[in-house]
N, C-alpha and C positions, 0 to 999 in steps of 0.2 A: 504493500500500500504506500509506503514511503517513497519507493521508486516511481510510482505513478504520479505522486504529487510533484516530485522533482521534474519529471518530464513535462507535466502540465505547466509548471512555472516557467520552464525553459521555453516552451511553445508560446506562452503569453508574452515573454520578453521579445521573442522574435516577431510576434504580431505587432507589438508596439513600435518596434523599429521600422517594420514594414509600413505601418500606418503613417508614421512620420515622414517616411520617404515619399509616400504618395501625396502628402499634403502639399499645398502651394507654398512656395518659398516666402519666408517672412521678409518684409521690407519696412523701411522707416518712412512714415508719412508726416509731412509738415504742412502748415497752413495758417491762415488768419480767419477769425470769425468776426464778422461785423454785423451791425444792425442795418437791415435792408432800407429803411426809410431815411436814415441820416448818414449812413456810411461810417459811423463811429465804431471803433473796435469794442468788443465785448469781453471783459475779463470774467473769469470764473465759470465759463461755459463747460458743462460736463461732456467729455468725449469718451465714448466707450466702444469696444469691439462687440458687435452684436453676438449674443449667445455665449459670451465669456464674461469673466469678472475683471478683465483687463480694462484700464481706463486712465484718463488724465483730465486736467482742467486747463483752460487757457490762462495765460499770464496777464499782467497788467496792460500789455499792448494787444491782447486778443490772440496771441500766438500759441500754437500747440505743437506737440511732437509725440508720435505714438508708433509703436511697432506692432504690425499685424500681418496676417496672410495677404498675399497680393490679390486674392479674390474675396476678401472679407468685406463686411459692411460696417461702416462707422455710424454711430448714433450720436447726434448733437442735441442736447437738451439744456434748457435754461428757463428759470422762473419768469413768467410773463411773455414767453415766446413759444411758437409752435415747434415741436420736435421734428427734426429732419433725419432721415436715413439715407446714406449715400454709399454706393458701392465703390470700392477702391479701384477695381479693374486695372491693377498694376501701376497706378499713378503714384508718384512720390510727393506731389504737391496738390492739395485740395483746399481751396478757399470757399468759405461758406457765408451766405447772407441769411440771417435768421429774421423771420417775419414776426411782428408783434402778434401775440395771441388774442383772439376775440373770445376767449373762454368765458369772460364775465358776461358778455352779451348772449353767448350760446347756452349759458347755464339754464337748466330746465327748472321752472318753478312748478311745484306740485300743488295744484289748487283743488284737489278733491275730484270733482266730476271731470275736470279738464287738466291738461298740462300745457304750458306755454314757455317759450324761451323768454329770458328777461328782455330781449330786444322787442318781442311782440307784445309784452304786457303793458296794458294801460292802467293797471291797478296798483294800489299800495299794498305790497307784500314784502315781508321780510322772512328769509329762509335761513335756518340754522342747521348746520350739518350734524350728523350723529357723532362725529369725532369731537366737535366743540361741546356737545351736550355731555359727553362722557369724560370731559376733562375734570368735572366735579363729581366726586363720589357721593351720590344721593340716592334716596329710596325711590324717587320718582323723576321722570324726565322734566316735568314742569318746574320742579324745584331747581334743577340745573339750568333752566332757561333764564333764571334771574339775571338781569343786567345785560343780556346778550341780544335783545331785540328792541328796536325803537318802538315806542308806543305801548310797551308791555310792562306792567308793574306786577312783580311777583313778591309776595311777602308771606309770613307765617307768624302766628301768635305763640308758637311753641317750638322748642328745639327737640322735642321727643322724637325718636326714630319712628318713621311711618306717619307722623302727623300730617294733616292736610295743609296744602298751600292755598293761598287766595291769589287769583290771577285776574287782573283788570286790563282790558285792552282799550286804550284811549279813554280812561276815566270810568267813573261809575255813573250810569244814567238812570238807574232804577231805584225805587224806594222799597217797595214790598216784594217785587218779583226778583228772581235770581239775576245775578250780575256776572256770573262766570261765563267764559266763552264756550261755544259749541265745539266739541271734539269730533273730528272725522278721521277714521283710521282706514287706510288703504281704499279710499274713495267713497265710503259710505259712513253715515252718521253712527257714532258709537264704536264699540269694540275695545279690546284690551291690548296693551303693549308694555314691554319692559324696556328700560333705557338701552340695554345692550343690543336690542333688535332694531333700533331706530336708524333708518338711513338718513332721514331729514325731518325737520319740523318747520312748517310754513305757517306764519300768522297772517291771516287775511284781515285787513283793517278797514278799507273803504267799501262803499256800496258796490263799486264795480267788481270787487273781488268776492263780496259776501252775498250779493243779492240772489244768487242761485240757491242759497239756503233759506231764503225767505223768512218765514215766521220764527226761525230758530237762531238768527244771526245778529240780532241787535247788539250783542256783547262781543262781537268778533268771532272768528273761527280759527281754530288751531288744527291744521291738517298734518297728520302723522303718516309718513311713508315708511313701511318696514322693509327690511332687506330682502333681496331676492337672489336667485342663482343666475348664472350666466353660462354661455356655451364655452366650456373649458374643462380641463381635467379637474377631478374632485380636489378641493382644497379644504383643509381642516385648520381651524383657528382655535387656539386655546389661550385663555388669559386667567391669571390668578393675581389677586390683590389681597394684601393683609395689612392691617393698620391698627392704630391706637387712638382712642377718643378721650379727650379731657375736657371738662366743663370750662366755660369761659364766663366769669361773673361780671365782666365789663368793669365799670367804675363803681359797682355796688359792693360795699363791704359792711358787714355787721360787727358789732363790738365784741371784744374778748372780755374776760372777767374783769380785768383791771379797768378797762375803759368804761365798761358799764357801771362799775362801782362808783367811779368819779362822777359819772353822769347822774346817778341816783343821789349822790351827795348834793349836786347842784339843785335837783328838783325837791330836795328835802323829804325823801322817802322815810317815813317814821318807822318802817319795818326793816330797815337796812341792818344787816348783821355783819360784823367785821370778818367773821370766819368764812363768809361767802367768797372773799377774795382768794381763798386757798383752793377753790374749785374752778376749773376752767375747761369745761366740756366743749369741744368743737363739734357741734351737731352737723355741720356741713361735711366734715370729714367722715362722719358716720353715715351720712345719707348718700354721698357721692363716691364714685370709684373711677378708675381708669377702665373704660370699656374696650372691646375688641370689635373690629370690623373685618369681615371676610366676604370676598366677592369672587365668584368663579363663573366663567362663561366658556362654553365650547360650542362651535358651530361647524357645519359642513355644507359646502355649496359646490355647484358644478352643473354639468349636464351636457347634452348634445343638441343637435339641431331640432329635435322633436320635443325633448323634455329637459327642463331645468329645475333645480330644487335648491332650497335653503332650509336647513334643519338646525335648530339650536336648543340648548338647554342652559339654564342659568340658576345660580343660587346666591342669595345675598342674606347676610346676617349681621346685624349691628346691635351690640349690647349698649343699652342706654347708660349714660353716666350716672343717672339716679338708680339706686338699687332696685332690683325687681322690675326693671323696665327693659324692653328690647323689642326688636322687630326682625322677622324672618320671612323670607320669600323664596319659593320654588317656582320656576316658570319654564315653559317650553313652547316652541313654535315650529310649525312646518308649513312652508310656502312652496307649492309645486305648480309649475306651468307646463301644460302639454299641448302641443300642436297636433290635433287629430288629422286635420287636412290643411291644405294651403290657406283655406279661407275660414277655418274654424279652430278655435283654441279655447281651452278651459284653464282657469286658475283656481286652485283650491288652497284655502288657508285654514289652519287649525291652530289655535293658541289656548293655553291653559295656565292658570296661576293659582297658587295657594299661599296665603299670607297668614301669619299669626302675630299677635302683639301681646306683650305682658305689660300690664298697667299697675303701678304701685298702688296697693289697696289701703295704705295706712296713713295717707296724708303726709308722707315723708318730705315732699317738696316744700309744702307750706311750713311744716314744723321745723325743718332744718334752718329756717330763717327766724321763726318766732320763738322757739324754745330758748330758755335762759341758760347761759353757760354755767350758772350756779347749780343746775340740776344734774345729777349723775345718772347715767343710763343703767349702771350695774350696782348691785348691793355689795357689801363687803365680802360676801361669800361667792361673788362672781355671778350671781343669778340676775337675769334681766328684771328691772323694775317695771311696773305697769304705768306709773305716773299718778296713781290714785293714793300714794302714800301721803301721810300727814305732813311730811316735811317737803313735799314737792312744791316748788315756787311758781312755776309757769302756769299761766291762766288756763290753758287747755287740758292740763293734767293728763298728758299723754306722752308716752315714750314710744315713738313709731317703730322702734326695733322689736318691741314685744309682740304686737299683732302680726309683724312680718313673718313670724314663725308659723302662723296658722292661716291667715287670710290670703286670698288671691283674687285677681281680677284679670281674666284672660279672654281674648277674643280671637276669632279666626274667620277667614272668608275663602271661598272657592269661586273661581270664575272660569268659564269655558265659552269660547267663541268659535263658531264654524262659519266659514264664508266661501261661497262658490260663485265664481264669475265666468260666464260664458260669453264669447265674442264671435259673431258671425259676420264675415266680410262679404257684402253684396257685390261691391266693386272696389277698385283700388282707392276710391275716394269716399266710400260710404260703408258704414258698418253698424250693426246692432249689438248691444250688450245688455246682459241681465245679471245683476248682482243680488244675491240672496244671502242674508246673514241671520243666524240664530245665536242668541246669547243666553246663557243661564248662569246665575250666581246665587250663592247662599252666604249668609253671615250668621255667626253665633257668638253670644257673649255669656259668660258665666262668672258670677260674683259670689264668693262665699265669705261670710263673717262668722267666725267661730264663737261659740258660747263663752269661751274663756277671755274674749276680748270685749272692749267697750261697745264696739259696733254690733256685736252679736249677742250681748248679754241680755238685752231687754226681751228678746224673743227666743232665748235659749238656743241660739244657732240659727242663722238665716242664709238661705240660698236663693239666688235669682238666676233664672235661665231665660234667654231670649233667642229666638230663631226667626229668620226671615228668608224668603227666596224671591228672586226677580227673574223674569224671562222676557225676551222681546224677539220679535220677528220683523225684519225689514226687507222689502223687495224694491230694488231700484232698476228701472228698465229704460234704457237710453238709446236714442237714435243719433248717431254722430256722422258728420260729413266734413270734408275738407277738399276744396276744389280751386284750382288756379286757372286763370285765363290771361296769359301774357303777364302784364304788370299787376293784374288784379288777382286777389285771393280772398276767398270767403270760406269760413268754417263755422260750425255751430253744433249745438246739441239740443235735443228736445226729449222730454221723458215724463214718466209717471212713477210716483213712489207711494208705497203704503207701509205704515209702521203700526205695530200693535205692541203695547207694553202691559205687563201684568206683575203685580207684587202682592204678596201676603206674608203674614207673620204673626207670631204670638209670643207673649212673655208671661211668666208667672213667678211668684215668690212664695217659698215655703218656709215655715218656721218650725222650731223643734228639731233641728237637723244635727245628727251626731257627727262629730269630727271623724273623717275617714269614710263616711257613707254619704257623700254629697250627691245624692240622687233624689229628685223630688218624689218619686213614687215609692221610695223605700222607707224613709223615715219622716218625711215632712208632712206637716199639716198645712193645707192650703191657706194662704194669707191674702193674696191678690192675684188676679189673672186678667189678661186683656189681649186683644188681637185686632187684626185689620185685614181688609182686602181692597185692592184698588187696581183699576186699569185705565188706559187711555189709548186713543187712536189718532193717527195723523194720516191725511191723504193729500197728495201734492201733485201738481202739474208744473213743469219747469221748461224754460227755453232760453237759449242764448245764441246770438249771432255775432261773429267777429269779421270785420272787413279790413283788408290791407291793400294799400296801393303802393306799389314800387318799394316795399319794405321801408316806407318812410311815414305814411299816414295810416293810422289805425283807428277804428271805431268799433266799439263793443256795446251791445244792448242786451239786457236780460229782463225776463218777466217770469214771475212765479205766482201761482195760486195755491193757498194752503187751507185745509180744513182741519179743525181739531175738536175733539170731544170735550176739551176743557172749557170751551166757551159756550155762551148762551145760544139758545135755539135760533134767535134772530140774527146772530152774527158769528156763525161758526167758520165762515170763509173770509179770507183776506187776500188782497192782491199786493204784490211787492215788485218793484222794478228798479232798474238802474240804466244809466247811459254814461259811457266813458270813452275817452279818446286820447290819442297821443300823437306827437309830431316829433320825428327824429331829425332835428335840424342838422346834425353832423353828416347826414346823407345828402344834404343839399349842395349844389354846385357852388353857391356863393360862400360856403365855408370850406371849400376844397383846398384852399391855400393854408389852412390852419391844421397842419399835420399833427400837432401836439394835442389837438382836441379830438380824441378818439371816440367820444360819445357825448352827445348833447340832446336830451329828450325832455319835452314838456308833456305832462300828463294832467288830465282833469276828469272828474267824475261827479255824478250826483245820483242819489237813489234812496230807496227806502228798504228797511228790513224790519223784522218784528221780534217780539219777545213773548214766549208762551211759557216761561219758567215759573209757573205757579202750581199750587196743589191741584189735585183732581177734584171735580164736583163743586168748585167754588161758585159756579153759576146756578147751582141747583138749590131749591128750597128743601131743606133736610130737617129731620127730627133725630134726636139722640134717644136711644133706648137703654143706655147704660145706667138706669135708675131703678130704684125700688120704692114702692109706696104701699105701706101696710103689708109688707112681705110679698107683694105681687110685682111683676114687671111693670115699668111705667116709662113714659116718654115725655119729652118737652121739645119745643122748637129750638133748633140750633143755628140755622142759617136761613136767611131770606133768599128767595129766588131773584136772580138778575139775568133775564133773558137777553139783555143787550151787551153783556160782558164780551169783550173781544180783545184783539191783539194790542199790545203796547207797540207803538211805531217809533222807529229811529230814522230820522231824516239826516243823511250824511252828504256833506260836500267836501271834496278833496282836490287840492291843486298840488302837483308834485313836479320836481325837477331832478333829472339824473344827469350827472356830469362825469365823464371819463377823461383823465388828463395823462397823456403820454404812456398809456397802459401801465401807469404806476399808481394813480390815485383815482378812486371811485367815490363819488359823493352822491348821496340821496337826500333830498330835502322835501318835506311835506308840510303843507298847511291844511288844517282840517277844522270843520265845525260839525258836531253831532248833536242833534236836538231830539230828545226822547219825549214824544207827546202821548197823550191818552194813557198815562201811567197806570199800571195795574196796582192800585193803591188800596190799602185797608183803611176804610173810612169809618170813624167812630159814629155810632148811632146813639140817640137819646136813651137814657136809662129806662124810660117807660116802654121801650120796644121789647125789653127782655132779652135782647141780643146785643152783644158787645160791638160788633163791627160787620161791615159788608165790603166785598171787593168790587170796586168800580173803576172805570177808565177816567181818571181825573188827574190833572197835573202835568207839569213839564219840567225837564231838566236839560241844561245845555252844557256841553264840553267843547271848548276851543283849544287848539294846541298846535305846536310846531315840533317836528321831529327831524333830527339830523343824524345821518350815519356816514362815516368816512372810513374807507379801507385804503391803506397805502402800503406800497413796497418801498421802504426807505433805503435799503441797501440790497443790491443784487450781486451775486458772485458766489465765490466759495463760502463767504459769510453772507447770510441773508437775514434781514430784519423786516418784519411786517407788523403793521399796527391796525387794529380794528377799534373804532371809537363810535359810541352812539350816545345821544342825549335827547330827552323828550320833555317838553314843557306842556303842562295842561292846566287850564283854568276851568273850574266847575262852578255852575250857578243854578240855583233853583228858580225857575221862571214863574211857576204858578202852582198853587195847591188848592185843595177843596175849600172854596169860599174864602181863600186867603188865610185859612186857619193854620197856625203853627202846629207842628207835630213834635211833642216831647219825646226825647230819645235818651234817657239817662242823663248824663252830664252834657249831652248835646241837644240841639234843637234844630229841626228842619224848618227853615223860614224862607219866604220869598225874597229874592235878591241876595241870598247868601250861599256860601258853599254848603254842599250836602252834609259835610262832616263838621259843622260849626259848633265850637264849644260855647256853651251857654251857662254861665255861672257867675258868682260874685267875683269882682275884680280885686285882686290883692294890691294893697297900697304900701306894703312894707311894715316896718316896726316903728312904734313910737319911741324916739330916742330918749325920752325922759322917763317913761314908765315901763318900757319893754313890752307893751301890749300890742297885739296884732291890729292891723288897720286894713279896712276895705273901703271901696268907693261907694258913696251914696249919691244918687242923682235925684234932682228935682225936675219934674216935667210939667209942661203946660197941658191944656186941654186937648191939644192935637198930638200929644206924645213927644213933642220936641224937648230936648234937654235944655234947661235954662240955667242950671248950676250943678256943680259937683263939689262934694266935700268929703273929708275922710271921717270914718267912724270906727270905733272899736266894738260896736254892737253888731254881731253877725246878722241878726234878724233885720236890722235896719238897712244893711247893704243891699244894693240893687242887682238883680239878675240881669245879665247883659251878654252880648256877643263879645268874646275875648280871644278869638282866633279860630283856626280850623286844623284838622288832622290830615289834610291833603298836601302832598309834596308840591313844591313849585316845579321841580324837575327831578328826573331820575336818569340813570344811564350806567354805562360801563366802558372800560377800556382794557383791551388785551394787547399784549406784545409777544411776538414769537421770534426767537433768535435761533438760527440753525448754522451749524458748522460741521461739515462732513456728516458723521452719524449722530452728532449731538443736537438736541433740541431743548431749549429752555422757553417755557411759556409762563407768563404771569397775567393774572386777570383781577381787576378791581371793579367793584360795583359801588354806586353811590346814590344817595337820596338826600335832597336838600329842601328845606323850607317848611317841613311839616311840624306841627306842634303836638307833642305827646303828653297825655295826662298820666303822670306817674302816680297812679292810685296806691301803689305799695307804700309810698311815703306817708299816707294817712295813718298807717300803723307804725312804721319804723322811724318816722320823723315827725312825731306827734307832740313834741314839747311837754312830755310827761303824761299824756292822756292814757297811754297804755303801759302802765308801769310793770305789768307782768308779762310783757313781750320784750324781746331783745330790741335794740335800736341800731340804726345805721350810723356809720362813721361819717362825719361831715366832710364834704369836699374841701380842698385846700383854701379856696376863696370864700368859703362860707364861715359864719361866726354866730355865736349865741349872745344875746344881750345879757350883760352882767350888772352894769351900773349906769346911772343917768348920764346922758351924753354919748353913749355908745351908738355908733351907726352900724347896726348888725343886720344880717340877713334873716336871722331867726329870732322869734320872740323869747322872752324870759321863760325858761322851762320851769314848770310848777307841777307838783304832785297832783295828778288828776286832770292835768291840762290847763292851758291858759286861754280862757275865754273863747272856746270853740275854734282855736287857731288851726286845728287840723281838719276842719270841715271842708267840703269841696269848694275850691276857689282856684283862681288862676295862679295861686302860689305854687301849685304842683304842676303847672304847665311848663314844659321844657322844650327846648329846641331838639328835634329828633333827627337832625342832619347827621349823616355819617359817610365815611369812606372806608370800605372794607377790602382788605386783601383776601379775595374770595378763594383764589387758587394759585399755587405755584407748582409747576411740574418740571422735572428734569429727566430726560430720557436719552438713551443711547441705543441706536440701531446697529447691530453687529454687521460687519461686512460679509457679503455672501461667501467669499472665499474662506472665511473662518468656519462657516457652519454647513456648507454644502455637503461635505463628506459625512455629515451625521444625518443626512436626509431631511434637514430642516430648511424650509423655504425662506423664512424670515424669523428674526428674533429681536425683541426690544426689551430692554430693562428700564425701569423707571422708579423714581421716588417723587412723591408729591405731598402737598399739605393743603388743607382746606380751612378757611376761616382763621387764618394765622394772626391777623391784626385788625382791629377796628379803631378808627380815629373819630372820636365824637366827644362832645361836651356833656352828653346826657349822663345823668347820675345813676341810671339804673343798670340792670343786668345786660340789656341788649336793646339798642335803639330800633331794631327790626321788630315791629309789633304788627298786629292785625290791622286791616284797613280802618277799623273803628278808632285806632289811635290810643287805646288804653294799655298801660303797662303795669301789670300787677306782678305777683311773684311768679315770673315766667320760668318754665323749664328752660335752663340755659342752653345755648347753642354749644356745639362741640367743636373744638379744634381737632382736626384729624391729621395724623401723620401716617403715610402709607408707602408701601413698597410693592412692586409687582413685576410680572414678566408676561410678555405676549409672544406666542409662538405660532408660526405658520408652517404647516406640514404639507 
């Protein structure tokens, strides 16, 4: 056997020498690479021998030199220019002129029902690639969209893993109806997707882009395109990411034992005991931890001329920084395209997802801030204390570590989506398509409170179970055409859609539950039970026509009719339309001498869309039967009928400008006005009606704004530097309400002529320097409501309620920079928010001037001070035991500037050269390290200036700083 091996090896060597002898002779090729339009030399152009790893780059004068076979092919590639392939054919000198790429104009914008190149588009659309979305490690793609798209404001009121984000496209225009955008996945409304499967996300903002979605698009549309296979050999991609999460408390700091003791000395606490100084429990250290994040993705794609496929699986797990919190997700997707005949193809998509969340059941978040450092969690013998002991100082008398042993709050959900699209080509310019989607999802929540804990002691153990299921069916049937006649081109789509949605669920609570037997039908006595059933239907007809003359003048018109079961019998149908156009001036002869102006386009559009995001049956007159009378079932009126209830209408005007300069800078500028009329508003009814409110079409809200996006290639060559910047300004105003009547909304008030998120409270006037008392503004008004005088008062009840600011930002945006050198890539991304006013409600407890003496207190910022003696010009009133004259009641004292600049993400990666990895059967390999939420620059005194759109900042679950490492392999 050894002799055979030696012979085989010898034969192999002879074969290699023979093969070399048969190869063409290697020669040295030299040349210069220049820019075709200017003739200037191009440094840093990549020159490679096709099919090999051999390559070089041009020097500062655009010169190159490379050794290759006399019959080989050279490939010239450079950022911003079209790649060229040139056969050597025995030549020793080859000069090349590279032509500027039109890739930006050729970029395909995915708009749901249709796709258009950026050049053809007359609409306001911003598209973010899947690569940009996955720069940030997040539980959802919408969270990662933050700061990356003009006109899109993404925020969250919680840093808990898996928590929901709030998305607003061009401001908030609704009061009682939903304000979230419509999500369209792979061409039809609804569906599920995971960040790793996203090819691109397009945000449709103006009427020209959104009108095809009619009654569903008043709040904008987010179109998600998932990945698909291509005609190629099967490629497998694997990625693995692991990291650590640490809480970020921002500028918020609570007192330790010594600091709190000195503070209580100031307020004159008569119960203060000197030995408390010897106890210093750090409740935050007990409540928080360093969590782990794990993210794994594997996908396979490929196919032949008849069938292509993309199959993926993903796993994501993030431990919350708060104990007993976390999020876990399993997901999978299969996208398959098959060409049955030359004129008939079918696309089938199947995706599924399972998520589970752990939610701390003990109030640890709140208590980690409120609990006193003078209380000890463990007794002398090491046992956990309950908080009910006689020497416990804290007001809530709770040690969250104790119920953590027994109680839990868990939830999970399952989602399954199946989508089949058939396309039949009648002629080369016309085809029919039918897309049919079925979705099914379930959710479950279980909360257990053990009898040994405070939460469960009253009912001797308590168990809550909730279960719901949702299903939907949508059929979208479209007729598409695209025809050219010389310089004229016309395309369009017409179709019909039907959608049915159903949901039901029930929940129940049982008491008398033994620990370890948490099942309602085993040990529990029924305590409460409830359930629901609900359905809705939509039927729609849609059409759109686009006309193009000479690739320079574009006109687009859309019309859609929608019917919905949610509205009254008299107004179930609504009509929506848009008209848009664009003019590419850079294609005109009179601009032909301006070679540096590679693109100049003017866009304009006007149209209407609708909002149907309300509950079901709000137009119906209903009775409730969840009552008992003398032991018998009973009912009472719950809602009045409103047969005229119909769509909320958004009327949108947009003017846009696209500019391309020297194929290095792309600028997009948009001016818009969006007015929401016939608002779906909950109107209060007189108490004599016996019914609290009714939903009517009353009121109007307007949003005006400016959006600017700039992408630039700052340096080209072996070293490359690109920048993406966007900024969005929005002004919100309530134009009209029901009979001009204000709508109270907590510490805010909705009023005509003001921002929708206007703070309405007493205005803080500071501290009386002589007495240390709090001061507010008191206004005197005449009979017409005009202010005739303003004075200061220390009587909270005398102070005047008034408008004191709003929670809406003046502008938002982001800036990203990418630096590349050979295989190294460094990417940084900042997002920013400016001009919003946050109500720091947590300060009512932690900055209360002695009102809450059995809660911990916050450490004052460096430029804050407490009044101590007459003449002091302090920011804080004199602290007193029990509080100082209602100084911590709601007022503009706790309104703070919510502006911030956040280093959202930094990533450094290295792509290994092919000649390093090819021998291992690896197609590509990339190593990376990155960090999320690394630094936040703000004057806000709280834990995080990123709060919900309502602008309230309480004891928020802190955001996490993430530090991650990972690897991506292509096989």
